[in-house]
C-alpha positions as CSV (number, residue, x, y, z in Angstrom):
1,M,-30.8,43.3,16.9
2,R,-28.1,45.1,18.8
3,A,-25.2,46.7,17.0
4,E,-22.8,44.4,18.7
5,D,-24.7,41.3,17.4
6,R,-24.8,42.7,13.9
7,L,-21.1,43.2,14.0
8,H,-20.5,39.7,15.3
9,D,-22.6,38.2,12.6
10,A,-20.9,40.2,9.9
11,A,-17.5,39.1,11.2
12,T,-18.7,35.5,11.2
13,I,-19.9,35.7,7.6
14,F,-16.7,37.4,6.6
15,R,-14.6,34.5,8.1
16,V,-16.8,31.9,6.4
17,M,-16.3,33.7,3.1
18,V,-12.6,33.9,3.6
19,L,-12.4,30.2,4.5
20,R,-14.6,29.3,1.5
21,D,-12.3,31.3,-0.9
22,A,-9.2,29.7,0.7
23,C,-10.7,26.3,0.2
24,L,-11.6,27.0,-3.4
25,T,-8.2,28.4,-4.1
26,A,-6.6,25.3,-2.6
27,A,-8.8,23.0,-4.6
28,R,-8.0,24.9,-7.8
29,G,-4.4,24.7,-7.0
30,A,-4.6,20.9,-6.3
31,L,-6.4,20.4,-9.6
32,R,-3.8,22.4,-11.5
33,F,-1.1,20.4,-9.8
34,A,-2.8,17.1,-10.6
35,K,-3.2,18.1,-14.2
36,R,0.4,19.3,-14.4
37,E,1.6,16.0,-12.9
38,A,-0.5,14.0,-15.3
39,A,0.9,16.0,-18.2
40,M,4.4,15.5,-17.0
41,E,3.8,11.7,-16.7
42,D,2.3,11.7,-20.2
43,I,5.4,13.4,-21.6
44,A,7.6,10.9,-19.8
45,A,5.7,8.0,-21.2
46,E,5.9,9.5,-24.7
47,R,9.6,10.0,-24.4
48,A,10.1,6.4,-23.2
49,A,8.0,5.1,-26.1
50,K,10.1,6.9,-28.6
51,S,13.3,5.6,-27.0
52,L,12.0,2.1,-27.3
53,L,11.2,2.5,-31.0
54,A,14.7,3.9,-31.6
55,E,16.3,1.0,-29.7
56,H,14.4,-1.5,-31.8
57,K,15.5,0.2,-35.0
58,A,19.1,0.3,-33.9
59,N,18.8,-3.4,-32.8
60,A,20.0,-2.3,-29.3
61,R,20.1,-4.8,-26.5
62,F,17.2,-4.8,-24.1
63,G,17.7,-2.8,-20.9
64,T,15.9,-1.2,-18.0
65,I,14.2,2.1,-18.8
66,G,16.2,4.6,-16.7
67,P,15.4,8.0,-15.1
68,P,13.7,10.3,-15.7
69,D,11.2,8.2,-17.7
70,A,11.5,4.9,-15.7
71,P,8.0,3.5,-15.0
72,A,7.5,3.4,-11.2
73,T,4.6,1.0,-11.4
74,I,3.1,-1.6,-13.7
75,A,0.4,0.9,-14.5
76,D,3.1,3.3,-15.7
77,A,4.6,0.6,-17.8
78,Y,1.2,0.0,-19.6
79,D,1.0,3.8,-20.2
80,I,4.3,3.6,-22.0
81,Q,3.2,0.4,-23.8
82,E,0.1,2.2,-25.2
83,K,2.2,5.0,-26.6
84,Y,4.8,2.6,-28.0
85,V,2.2,0.5,-29.7
86,A,0.7,3.6,-31.2
87,L,4.0,4.4,-32.8
88,L,4.2,0.9,-34.2
89,R,0.8,1.0,-35.8
90,G,1.9,3.0,-38.9
91,E,4.3,0.2,-39.9
92,H,2.6,-2.9,-38.4
93,G,-1.1,-2.1,-38.6
94,E,-3.9,-1.9,-36.1
95,A,-4.4,-3.9,-33.0
96,V,-6.1,-7.3,-33.6
97,G,-5.5,-9.0,-30.4
98,Y,-3.3,-9.6,-27.3
99,K,-0.7,-11.8,-25.9
100,V,-0.6,-13.0,-22.3
101,G,2.8,-13.8,-20.8
102,L,4.3,-15.0,-17.5
103,T,1.5,-17.5,-17.0
104,S,3.5,-19.8,-14.8
105,A,4.1,-19.3,-11.1
106,T,7.9,-19.9,-11.7
107,M,8.3,-17.1,-14.2
108,Q,6.1,-14.7,-12.1
109,K,8.3,-15.4,-9.1
110,F,11.4,-14.9,-11.2
111,C,10.1,-11.5,-12.3
112,G,8.9,-10.5,-8.8
113,I,5.2,-10.2,-9.6
114,D,2.2,-12.3,-8.8
115,H,0.2,-12.0,-12.0
116,P,0.6,-12.3,-15.8
117,I,1.5,-9.5,-18.2
118,A,-0.1,-8.5,-21.5
119,G,1.0,-7.1,-24.9
120,V,-0.7,-6.0,-28.1
121,V,-0.7,-8.0,-31.3
122,L,-0.7,-5.9,-34.5
123,A,-2.3,-6.9,-37.8
124,K,0.8,-7.2,-40.0
125,R,2.5,-9.3,-37.4
126,V,-0.1,-12.1,-37.7
127,H,1.2,-15.0,-39.8
128,R,-0.3,-18.2,-41.1
129,S,1.1,-21.6,-40.4
130,G,4.1,-22.4,-42.7
131,T,5.4,-18.9,-42.7
132,T,9.1,-18.1,-42.8
133,V,10.6,-15.8,-40.2
134,R,14.2,-14.4,-40.2
135,R,16.3,-14.2,-37.1
136,S,17.9,-11.0,-38.5
137,D,14.5,-9.2,-38.1
138,F,14.7,-9.6,-34.3
139,G,17.2,-8.6,-31.6
140,R,16.9,-12.2,-30.5
141,L,14.1,-14.4,-31.7
142,G,12.3,-16.6,-29.3
143,L,9.5,-19.1,-30.0
144,E,6.7,-19.8,-27.5
145,F,4.3,-22.7,-28.1
146,E,0.7,-21.8,-27.2
147,I,-3.0,-22.2,-27.4
148,A,-4.7,-19.2,-29.1
149,V,-8.4,-18.3,-28.9
150,R,-10.6,-16.1,-31.1
151,I,-13.2,-13.9,-29.4
152,K,-16.7,-14.3,-31.0
153,S,-18.6,-11.6,-29.1
154,D,-17.7,-8.5,-27.1
155,V,-16.8,-9.1,-23.5
156,P,-18.7,-6.6,-21.3
157,A,-16.9,-4.9,-18.5
158,T,-18.9,-5.7,-15.3
159,G,-16.7,-4.0,-12.7
160,Q,-16.0,-7.4,-11.3
161,P,-13.0,-9.8,-11.9
162,C,-13.7,-12.0,-15.0
163,T,-13.6,-15.8,-14.6
164,A,-13.1,-18.6,-17.0
165,E,-16.8,-19.5,-16.8
166,M,-17.8,-15.9,-17.7
167,I,-15.4,-15.8,-20.6
168,A,-16.2,-19.2,-22.2
169,P,-19.4,-18.1,-24.0
170,H,-17.4,-15.4,-25.7
171,I,-14.8,-17.7,-27.3
172,G,-15.6,-19.0,-30.8
173,G,-12.4,-20.7,-31.9
174,V,-9.2,-22.3,-30.6
175,C,-6.0,-23.1,-32.5
176,A,-2.4,-24.1,-32.1
177,A,-0.1,-21.1,-32.2
178,I,3.5,-20.0,-31.9
179,E,4.4,-16.5,-30.5
180,L,7.4,-14.7,-31.9
181,V,9.0,-13.0,-29.0
182,D,12.0,-10.6,-29.1
183,D,13.8,-10.3,-25.8
184,R,16.7,-8.4,-27.6
185,D,19.2,-10.6,-25.8
186,A,18.0,-9.4,-22.3
187,D,20.1,-10.0,-19.3
188,Y,17.7,-12.1,-17.2
189,A,19.8,-11.7,-14.1
190,S,18.8,-8.0,-13.9
191,L,15.4,-8.2,-15.7
192,D,13.0,-5.3,-14.9
193,V,9.5,-6.5,-15.6
194,R,8.1,-3.0,-15.9
195,S,10.5,-2.3,-18.7
196,L,9.5,-5.6,-20.3
197,V,5.8,-4.6,-20.1
198,A,6.6,-1.2,-21.6
199,D,8.3,-3.0,-24.5
200,N,4.9,-4.5,-25.5
201,S,5.8,-7.5,-23.3
202,W,8.2,-8.5,-26.1
203,N,5.6,-9.5,-28.6
204,G,7.0,-9.6,-32.2
205,G,4.3,-11.5,-33.9
206,I,2.2,-14.7,-33.9
207,V,1.8,-17.7,-36.1
208,L,-1.6,-19.4,-36.2
209,S,-3.0,-22.6,-37.5
210,E,-6.7,-22.8,-38.6
211,F,-9.2,-22.2,-35.8
212,V,-11.6,-24.9,-34.9
213,A,-15.1,-24.3,-33.6
214,T,-15.2,-27.3,-31.3
215,W,-12.5,-28.5,-29.0
216,P,-12.0,-31.0,-26.1
217,D,-11.3,-30.0,-22.5
218,L,-8.3,-27.7,-22.9
219,E,-7.0,-28.4,-19.5
220,G,-5.9,-31.9,-20.5
221,V,-4.8,-31.1,-24.1
222,L,-1.2,-32.0,-24.8
223,G,1.0,-29.9,-27.0
224,R,4.3,-31.2,-28.4
225,A,7.0,-29.0,-30.1
226,T,9.6,-30.4,-32.5
227,E,12.6,-28.9,-34.2
228,D,13.3,-30.6,-37.6
229,K,11.0,-33.5,-36.4
230,V,13.0,-33.9,-33.1
231,G,11.0,-33.4,-29.9
232,I,12.1,-30.3,-27.9
233,G,9.4,-30.0,-25.3
234,E,5.7,-30.4,-24.4
235,G,3.1,-29.2,-22.0
236,H,-0.7,-29.3,-21.3
237,G,-3.4,-26.7,-21.4
238,R,-3.4,-26.8,-17.6
239,D,0.1,-25.4,-17.6
240,I,-1.5,-22.0,-18.6
241,L,-2.8,-20.7,-15.3
242,G,-4.6,-24.0,-14.8
243,H,-6.7,-23.5,-18.0
244,P,-6.2,-21.3,-21.0
245,F,-9.6,-19.6,-20.4
246,N,-8.2,-18.4,-17.0
247,S,-5.6,-16.5,-19.0
248,V,-8.3,-14.9,-21.2
249,A,-10.3,-14.0,-18.1
250,W,-7.3,-12.3,-16.5
251,L,-6.8,-10.3,-19.7
252,A,-10.4,-9.2,-19.8
253,T,-10.1,-8.0,-16.2
254,Q,-6.8,-6.2,-16.9
255,L,-8.2,-4.4,-19.9
256,A,-11.3,-3.4,-18.0
257,S,-9.1,-1.8,-15.3
258,R,-7.8,0.5,-18.0
259,G,-11.1,1.2,-19.6
260,G,-10.8,-1.4,-22.4
261,T,-12.6,-4.6,-23.3
262,L,-12.1,-7.7,-25.5
263,K,-13.8,-7.3,-28.8
264,A,-15.3,-9.8,-31.3
265,G,-12.8,-11.0,-33.8
266,Q,-9.8,-10.4,-31.6
267,V,-7.2,-13.1,-31.0
268,V,-5.7,-13.9,-27.6
269,M,-2.4,-15.8,-27.2
270,T,-3.0,-17.4,-23.8
271,G,0.6,-18.3,-22.8
272,S,3.2,-21.0,-23.5
273,V,2.8,-24.6,-22.4
274,M,6.6,-25.0,-22.2
275,K,9.8,-23.0,-22.0
276,T,10.8,-20.5,-24.7
277,V,13.0,-21.8,-27.5
278,F,15.7,-19.4,-29.0
279,P,16.7,-20.6,-32.5
280,T,20.3,-20.2,-33.4
281,E,20.3,-22.1,-36.7
282,D,18.0,-22.6,-39.6
283,A,15.3,-25.1,-38.7
284,N,11.6,-26.0,-39.1
285,Y,9.5,-25.9,-36.0
286,R,6.2,-27.5,-35.5
287,F,3.7,-27.5,-32.6
288,D,1.1,-30.3,-32.5
289,L,-2.0,-29.7,-30.4
290,A,-3.9,-32.9,-30.9
291,P,-6.7,-33.2,-31.7
292,I,-7.0,-29.4,-32.4
293,G,-4.4,-29.1,-35.1
294,F,-0.7,-28.1,-35.7
295,V,1.2,-25.0,-36.6
296,E,4.6,-24.7,-38.3
297,V,7.2,-22.0,-38.8
298,Q,10.4,-22.0,-40.7
299,V,13.3,-20.0,-39.2
300,R,16.0,-18.7,-41.4
301,P,19.0,-16.3,-41.0
């Protein structure tokens, strides 16, 4: 080989090595940047979660989470929610289920989204029918009248959107239920749905009747709510995304997108069949879900 050729080859090899090293340096830099960004986002979510906890303890009015910790996306909001729920567990127990909200097209349009939202139900916030709740324990107590289901077997993550048909074999019980929501007197004219999600989608507890192992077609089931035996509203199972199992299927898909799954024994609040009621006086509330059962809650100061 001529000397000129050897020099040319050596120069080519040198350029390749320089380019390779530059690419490796750039890749390492990009990875460090991504890790730094992730760490910064994690810190922001942690800060926002602690702020939410402090607001609840101070009984502060609900408001939009502002800069620099404001969630830019729904995914960011769920990141905050996870950290906020983790802070709640010491006082309220471990996660035992979920709530699904915004299950009507009207409310989704109002909030500027095209899908429901989810929150976590904690063990010490689960109450049996007939319990007494106090308005003073909430920023503003709301009651939502719902169909709840109990999961009997783990729902596998398949990588595909879950459907009602796929979820049905995993449901072992159905009952009448009332969700205790705390909107902390939110200003609905300026409601930020991402801040709502971060605030555990406003779940403050649930009240359950006895679960039944057999049930009729839930699409046509009628639920009626009363306040001191006076009717205040009603709705059908079909008012929950067309069928309550559609709500559970959406939740399963949402959890899978974040690396989670529905587990045996968990309870899912599928969504309200009618508008939320905000008690202002002492009263007894009852939700009849014939022929499945009924659930009652007493509201006091």
